[in-house]
C-alpha positions, 0 to 999 in steps of 0.5 A: 500500500502506497503512503501519501502525506497530505500537508494542508492546514484547511481541515475540510480540504485535507479530509476530502483529499484523505477520503478520496486517497483512502478510497483509492487504496492509499495509506494517508497521513495528514499534517496541518503545518510544516513542523508536523509535516517534517516530523512525519517525514522524519518518522516515515518516508512517504511515496508522495507528498501533497503540499499546500503552498500557504501553511502556518509557519514555514511555507510549503514552498520553503519546505519543498526547497528544504526537502530537495536539498536533503539527500534523504528526500531529494527524490521525494515526489511532491505535488504542490496544492495552492490557490495561487494560479499566476504563471509566475507562482507555478514557475516558482513552485516547480523551481522549488522542486515540485513535480506537479502543480495543482491550483485550487479549486480542483476536482478530485478526479483531476487530483487522483489522475495527477497523483497516479501520473507523478507516481508512474514517473517518480515512484513506479513501485508505489503503484499496483502494476505487476512486475516480472523479472527472469520469469518471476512475477510479483503482483501487488494487487493480489499479493502473489509471487509466482514463477509460472504456475508455481506460487512462492510462499512469502511473508509480508516484509519479504514481499515488500522487500522483493517488490522494491528490488524488482522495481529497482533492478541492477541498482545497489541499495545499502541497508540504510536505504532499504530500511528507509524505503521498505520499512519506512523508518530507518531510525528505530530498526537496526540495519542488520534486520535487513540481512535477516529478511534478505536471508528469508527472501532467498529461502522463499525463492529457493523452491522456484530456483530464483534465490540467485536474483538477490546478490550481496555486494560486499561493503555496499549492500544488496542488488537484484540482478536480471541476469541469471546463470545458465543453470538457473534460467 
């Protein structure tokens, strides 16, 4: 389930957005100001932020700039929500780091379309489309992993870990990065927890001869390879 942080100080608007997102299957957290938004982001990194420009205290514009300058949140998808419809304001919002810009009032249908479009571009792993690598198919909608007709018995954490690997193939991920993106909280869980779940994931993939997909990169972390040895094909 994809996580969306809604940063909006108008309660009625925030509730309407949250209701529609939850109805569409998203996990939603609402923050009424920049301080609460930063606290939520420090706790759990979402898949997308809907960020109001005019907030109590620090503006959404300043918040977007801060997040774009930090390595942990540099790639965070952001949609700016605001009543400021002038071209100069849109340019300022996009220059601050927003991936899209939606002016109030907006329809919920347009909002959901923008959310899906940004997630497709910036965080494809947050969508419910199936992914397949080396004959191994993972379907987030049905929560199933299969190789051909053979189903893989896999735990919920290993499922999320495999989903992340399969949507980011051939890239090396450190334990800290995996904790941040899979568990959503890199502060309260030890990095060695990743090793335990990678071991369980490999054990789950062994019956379908796909444990070799998950490679250990010494001194760096883990990687999912799309190239299997001939005897594992």
